[in-house]
Structure formats: structure tokens, C-alpha cells
N, CA and C of each residue as an Amber inpcrd file, in Angstrom:
protein
   327
   0.8600000  -1.1070000   0.0050000  -0.0300000  -0.0230000  -0.0220000
   0.9290000   1.3650000   0.0360000   0.3850000   2.3050000  -0.6550000
   1.1620000   3.5530000  -0.6830000   1.1360000   4.3840000   0.4290000
   1.8930000   5.3660000   0.4740000   1.9820000   6.2780000   1.6510000
   2.4550000   7.6040000   1.1940000   1.9630000   8.7740000   1.9080000
   2.3600000   9.9650000   1.5750000   3.4510000  10.3820000   2.7420000
   4.6010000  10.8560000   2.2860000   5.5960000  11.2550000   3.3360000
   5.8850000  12.7750000   3.1790000   5.6390000  13.3160000   4.3550000
   5.9610000  14.8300000   4.5350000   7.3730000  15.0180000   5.1600000
   8.0140000  15.8810000   4.2780000   9.4030000  16.1740000   4.7500000
   9.4140000  17.8450000   4.7740000  10.5410000  18.3390000   5.2760000
  10.8240000  19.7470000   5.3890000  12.0840000  19.9870000   4.6100000
  11.9850000  20.8740000   3.5900000  13.1690000  21.1970000   2.8210000
  14.2120000  22.1090000   3.4880000  15.4600000  22.2940000   3.0200000
  16.4120000  23.0540000   3.8050000  15.9290000  24.4930000   3.7040000
  15.0430000  24.9080000   2.9410000  14.6010000  26.4110000   2.9160000
  13.3910000  26.4750000   3.8920000  12.9850000  25.4920000   4.6030000
  11.9080000  25.6000000   5.5970000  10.5720000  25.2660000   4.9960000
  10.3370000  25.0330000   3.7330000   9.1710000  24.6460000   3.1060000
   8.8830000  23.0870000   3.3380000   7.6060000  22.8410000   3.3160000
   7.0920000  21.4700000   3.4170000   6.7460000  20.8480000   2.1320000
   6.9740000  19.6400000   1.8920000   6.5790000  18.9620000   0.5730000
   6.2300000  17.5290000   1.0220000   5.4710000  16.9660000  -0.0150000
   5.0930000  15.4750000   0.2130000   5.4950000  14.7410000  -0.9280000
   5.8070000  13.4770000  -0.7210000   6.0700000  12.5290000  -1.8470000
   5.0350000  11.3810000  -1.6150000   4.3860000  10.8870000  -2.7660000
   3.5330000   9.7740000  -2.5980000   4.3930000   8.6030000  -3.1380000
   4.4730000   7.6370000  -2.1900000   5.3870000   6.4150000  -2.4770000
   4.5560000   5.2960000  -2.6570000   4.8280000   4.3250000  -3.6590000
   4.1510000   3.0950000  -3.8640000   4.4770000   2.0910000  -2.8470000
   3.7610000   1.0230000  -2.7290000   4.1400000   0.0660000  -1.7980000
   5.5630000  -0.3980000  -1.9210000   6.2230000  -0.2980000  -2.8890000
   7.6990000  -0.7380000  -3.0550000   8.5940000   0.2970000  -2.7050000
   8.2650000   1.5040000  -2.1740000   8.8950000   2.5300000  -1.6610000
   9.3080000   3.5880000  -2.7170000   9.0040000   3.2900000  -3.9680000
   9.4210000   4.2670000  -5.1100000   8.4520000   5.5200000  -5.1720000
   9.0800000   6.6680000  -5.2570000   8.3960000   7.8170000  -5.2450000
   7.5240000   7.9700000  -6.6990000   6.1370000   8.1600000  -6.5970000
   5.4350000   8.2090000  -7.7710000   4.7380000   9.5440000  -7.9740000
   4.8280000  10.4070000  -7.0830000   4.2920000  11.8040000  -7.1510000
   4.9140000  12.7250000  -6.2040000   5.3160000  13.8870000  -6.5720000
   6.0330000  14.8450000  -5.7480000   5.3130000  16.1220000  -5.7240000
   5.1620000  16.7680000  -4.5230000   4.5020000  18.1630000  -4.6120000
   5.4800000  19.2560000  -4.7810000   4.9270000  20.4760000  -4.8050000
   5.6050000  21.6350000  -4.7510000   5.8940000  21.8920000  -3.2050000
   6.5750000  23.0040000  -2.9310000   6.9710000  23.2780000  -1.5460000
   5.8660000  24.2300000  -1.0080000   5.4940000  24.0030000   0.1900000
   4.5540000  24.8150000   0.8630000   5.0830000  25.4660000   2.0980000
   4.7110000  26.6650000   2.4100000   5.1520000  27.4260000   3.4190000
   4.5730000  26.9110000   4.8100000   3.4560000  26.4610000   4.9380000
   2.8730000  25.8910000   6.0910000   2.5520000  24.4690000   6.0130000
   2.8510000  23.6610000   6.9540000   2.4130000  22.2840000   7.0040000
   0.9720000  21.9880000   6.7590000   0.0600000  22.8540000   7.2390000
  -1.3230000  22.5720000   7.0610000  -1.7090000  22.5990000   5.5080000
  -1.0250000  23.5540000   4.7730000  -1.0820000  23.6450000   3.1990000
  -0.7570000  22.3820000   2.5930000   0.3610000  21.8570000   3.0030000
   0.9750000  20.5460000   2.5850000  -0.0380000  19.4320000   2.7890000
  -0.7430000  19.3690000   3.9820000  -1.6710000  18.3490000   4.3490000
  -2.9640000  18.5540000   3.5060000  -3.2010000  19.7790000   3.1470000
  -4.4130000  20.0140000   2.2900000  -4.0760000  19.5130000   0.9120000
  -2.8750000  19.6950000   0.4770000  -2.3970000  19.1080000  -0.9630000
  -2.5570000  17.6690000  -0.9810000  -2.1740000  16.9630000   0.1330000
  -2.3800000  15.4660000   0.1750000  -3.9170000  15.1310000   0.0440000
  -4.6840000  15.7930000   0.7520000  -6.1710000  15.5710000   0.5450000
  -6.5840000  15.8370000  -0.8560000  -6.1010000  16.7970000  -1.3840000
  -6.4220000  17.1870000  -2.8740000  -5.9210000  16.0280000  -3.7710000
  -4.8380000  15.4690000  -3.5020000  -4.2500000  14.2310000  -4.3250000
  -5.2770000  13.1600000  -4.1830000  -5.5910000  12.8890000  -2.8690000
  -6.5000000  11.7070000  -2.6860000  -7.9130000  11.8210000  -3.3880000
  -8.2810000  13.0330000  -3.3500000  -9.6510000  13.3060000  -4.1270000
  -9.6690000  13.3280000  -5.5320000  -8.5480000  13.9610000  -6.0650000
  -8.4770000  13.9990000  -7.4860000  -7.7440000  12.9270000  -8.2660000
  -7.1810000  12.0920000  -7.5100000  -6.3840000  10.8830000  -8.3020000
  -7.3880000   9.9620000  -8.9480000  -8.7120000   9.9270000  -8.3430000
  -9.6130000   8.9850000  -9.0220000 -10.1060000   9.3990000 -10.4500000
  -9.8610000  10.7280000 -10.7710000 -10.4040000  11.2990000 -11.9950000
  -9.3520000  11.3630000 -13.0010000  -9.2790000  10.5050000 -14.0290000
  -8.3290000  10.3640000 -15.0190000  -8.1250000  11.7630000 -15.7480000
  -9.1340000  12.4770000 -15.8850000  -9.0930000  13.8080000 -16.7010000
  -8.2360000  14.8810000 -15.9550000  -7.7720000  14.5820000 -14.6370000
  -7.0580000  15.5700000 -13.7880000  -5.6440000  15.2940000 -14.0840000
  -5.2000000  14.2540000 -14.8050000  -3.8090000  13.9040000 -15.1990000
  -3.4980000  14.4960000 -16.4890000  -2.4100000  15.3510000 -16.3910000
  -1.9050000  15.8390000 -17.7170000  -0.6720000  15.1880000 -18.1050000
  -0.8230000  14.4900000 -19.2630000   0.3360000  13.7360000 -19.7020000
   1.1990000  14.5840000 -20.5270000   2.5230000  14.6290000 -20.2330000
   3.3640000  15.5610000 -20.8530000   4.6150000  14.9270000 -21.5060000
   5.2920000  15.6870000 -22.2960000   6.7520000  15.1880000 -22.7870000
   7.6950000  16.2830000 -22.5790000   8.7900000  16.1270000 -22.0420000
   9.7660000  17.2060000 -21.6760000  10.5790000  17.4530000 -22.9730000
  11.2580000  18.5230000 -22.9830000  12.1300000  18.9880000 -24.0440000
  13.1630000  18.0080000 -24.4330000  13.6100000  17.1900000 -23.5100000
  14.5480000  16.1690000 -23.7380000  13.9560000  14.8260000 -24.2200000
  12.7040000  14.7590000 -24.5220000  12.0170000  13.6200000 -25.0260000
  11.4820000  12.6550000 -23.9080000  11.6370000  12.9240000 -22.6430000
  11.2700000  12.0680000 -21.5720000   9.7410000  12.2990000 -21.1910000
   9.0740000  11.3130000 -20.6620000   7.5370000  11.5320000 -20.4240000
   7.4980000  11.6750000 -18.8820000   6.3280000  12.5560000 -18.5800000
   6.0250000  12.7230000 -17.2960000   4.5570000  13.2170000 -17.1280000
   3.8900000  13.3260000 -15.8150000   2.7390000  13.7270000 -15.8220000
   2.5660000  14.6480000 -14.5870000   1.5330000  15.4660000 -14.6640000
   1.0950000  16.3020000 -13.4790000  -0.3240000  16.0430000 -13.0950000
  -0.6730000  16.1400000 -11.8080000  -1.9990000  15.9650000 -11.4400000
  -2.5350000  17.3040000 -10.9830000  -3.7340000  17.7070000 -11.4670000
  -4.2000000  19.0130000 -11.2950000  -5.4640000  18.9320000 -10.3930000
  -5.6370000  20.0410000  -9.6610000  -6.7800000  20.0540000  -8.7460000
  -7.9480000  20.6090000  -9.5420000  -9.1040000  20.7060000  -8.9810000
 -10.3070000  21.2670000  -9.6770000 -10.1290000  22.5930000 -10.2130000
  -9.2920000  23.5150000  -9.4420000  -9.0620000  24.7420000  -9.9050000
  -7.9970000  24.9080000 -11.0080000  -7.4840000  23.7490000 -11.4130000
  -6.4280000  23.7260000 -12.4530000  -4.9560000  23.8000000 -12.0380000
  -4.7990000  24.0090000 -10.6680000  -3.5070000  24.1740000 -10.2160000
  -2.9080000  22.7930000 -10.0130000  -1.5660000  22.7800000 -10.3730000
  -0.7080000  21.4220000 -10.2100000  -0.5760000  21.1180000  -8.7130000
  -0.9550000  19.9610000  -8.2750000  -0.7310000  19.5700000  -6.9530000
   0.3970000  18.5420000  -6.8350000   0.8010000  17.9760000  -7.9140000
   1.8820000  16.9700000  -7.8170000   2.4040000  16.6650000  -9.2860000
   3.6560000  16.3910000  -9.3040000   4.2430000  15.8660000 -10.5620000
   5.1080000  14.6100000 -10.3940000   5.1670000  13.8570000 -11.5860000
   5.9030000  12.6030000 -11.5690000   7.3710000  12.8140000 -11.7060000
   8.1800000  11.6900000 -11.7160000   9.4630000  11.7040000 -12.2560000
   9.4730000  11.5780000 -13.7090000  10.6790000  11.5920000 -14.2910000
  10.7510000  11.4940000 -15.7660000  10.8520000   9.9070000 -16.1280000
  10.0390000   9.5430000 -17.1720000   9.9880000   8.1410000 -17.6220000
  10.6370000   8.0670000 -19.0680000  11.0590000   6.8830000 -19.3930000
  11.7530000   6.6410000 -20.6810000  10.6270000   6.4690000 -21.7660000
   9.4910000   6.0050000 -21.3570000   8.4490000   5.7470000 -22.3800000
   7.0200000   6.1910000 -21.9120000   6.2020000   6.4690000 -22.9000000
   4.7990000   6.8060000 -22.5870000   3.9400000   5.7690000 -21.7060000
   4.2980000   4.5690000 -22.1040000   3.7410000   3.4590000 -21.3230000
   4.1710000   3.3760000 -19.8710000   5.3660000   3.6310000 -19.5830000
   5.8760000   3.7070000 -18.1780000   5.2440000   4.8400000 -17.4690000
   4.9520000   5.9680000 -18.1980000   4.3550000   7.1230000 -17.5400000
   2.8950000   6.7870000 -17.2430000   2.3090000   6.0640000 -18.1790000
   0.8970000   5.7440000 -17.9110000   0.6790000   4.7460000 -16.7390000
   1.7460000   3.8370000 -16.6260000   1.8290000   2.9560000 -15.4830000
   1.9100000   3.7980000 -14.1620000   2.7270000   4.8220000 -14.2350000
   2.9300000   5.7990000 -12.9290000   1.5600000   6.3060000 -12.6460000
   0.8380000   6.7140000 -13.6260000  -0.5300000   7.4320000 -13.3220000
  -1.4300000   6.3310000 -12.7660000  -1.4510000   5.1020000 -13.3020000
  -2.2300000   4.0510000 -12.7580000  -1.9070000   3.6900000 -11.2490000
  -0.6130000   3.8290000 -11.0580000  -0.1520000   3.5680000  -9.7170000
  -0.6330000   4.7130000  -8.6730000  -0.5720000   6.0470000  -9.1100000
  -1.0770000   7.0230000  -8.2940000  -2.6120000   6.8110000  -7.9740000
  -3.3690000   6.4490000  -9.0820000  -4.7560000   6.2920000  -8.9740000
  -5.1080000   5.1200000  -7.9480000  -4.1180000   4.0950000  -7.9410000
  -4.4010000   2.8870000  -7.0670000  -3.9300000   3.3190000  -5.6220000
  -2.8710000   3.8400000  -5.4470000  -2.2610000   4.0650000  -4.1370000
  -2.7580000   5.2980000  -3.3520000  -3.1100000   6.3730000  -4.0000000
  -3.3540000   7.6680000  -3.3150000  -4.5280000   7.6810000  -2.5140000
  -5.6760000   7.1310000  -2.9140000  -7.0180000   7.2820000  -2.2250000
  -6.9790000   6.7330000  -0.7440000  -6.2870000   5.7470000  -0.4330000
  -6.1680000   5.0250000   0.7270000  -4.7850000   5.2000000   1.4810000
  -3.9830000   5.9800000   0.8710000  -2.5420000   6.0710000   1.5140000
  -2.5480000   6.6230000   2.8380000  -1.7830000   6.1470000   3.6790000
  -1.5780000   6.7870000   5.0900000  -0.5640000   7.9600000   4.8450000
  -0.3880000   8.8730000   5.8420000   0.5150000   9.8570000   5.8790000
   1.5600000   9.6670000   6.9640000   2.7330000   9.7390000   6.4510000
   3.9650000   9.6640000   7.4090000   4.6160000  10.9630000   7.3690000
   4.6140000  11.5550000   8.6270000   5.1480000  13.0390000   8.7690000
   6.4730000  12.9350000   9.3540000   7.3100000  13.2360000   8.4530000
   8.8720000  13.1290000   8.8050000   9.5030000  14.4350000   8.9080000
   8.6340000  15.4630000   9.0110000   9.2300000  16.9690000   9.0430000
   9.7420000  17.2590000  10.3520000
């Protein structure tokens, strides 16, 4: 089962990573000034991950594939790592959809 891990960056901002059951990071957040905002971001991922239309499938300038998850207001709430193929990226999206809704939160900040 997946889990959200909250950490604190060196600049004092909070961020979360969604990790799959194998420990691999499948979604990373932006930096948040307040921990409560970071926790709200996690709740937004849980809510929006079920909706495939909230995932934006992208290709970077170097030809690698990645995705972003957007909230109802269109703001990006998390982004993936870079993948070598579109099918690997799509597997990453499936993993977020499967792991996020019931993931526990591990606060390491």
C-alpha cells in the first residue's frame, strides 16, 4: 500500500511525496510554507487521483515523459519523475490512482 511522506526542505518549506508499496516515489508536490497547506495538498491528491481527466500527460524538451496531477481549480498539486516511455508514464498514473485514495500519511518533517 502506498503512503504520503511529508518532509521539510532546507529552505523551511514542506513537501510531500507519494510512495508506492515498493517505496518508489510516484508523485512529488511543490513546496508549501505551512504544514497545513501541505496536508491540504495531500487531501487534494486523494480526491483528484480517481479522476483520469485531472492527469496531464506531458513530454519534456529532452523527450522524456512525465505527468502532473491538477486540482479542480487547475493548479498542479503533484508531478511525476521522468519516464523513458509513454507506457511507463501511464503505469505511473495508474499507480497514483491505485495508491493515493487510501494512502496513510507519514510525517517526517
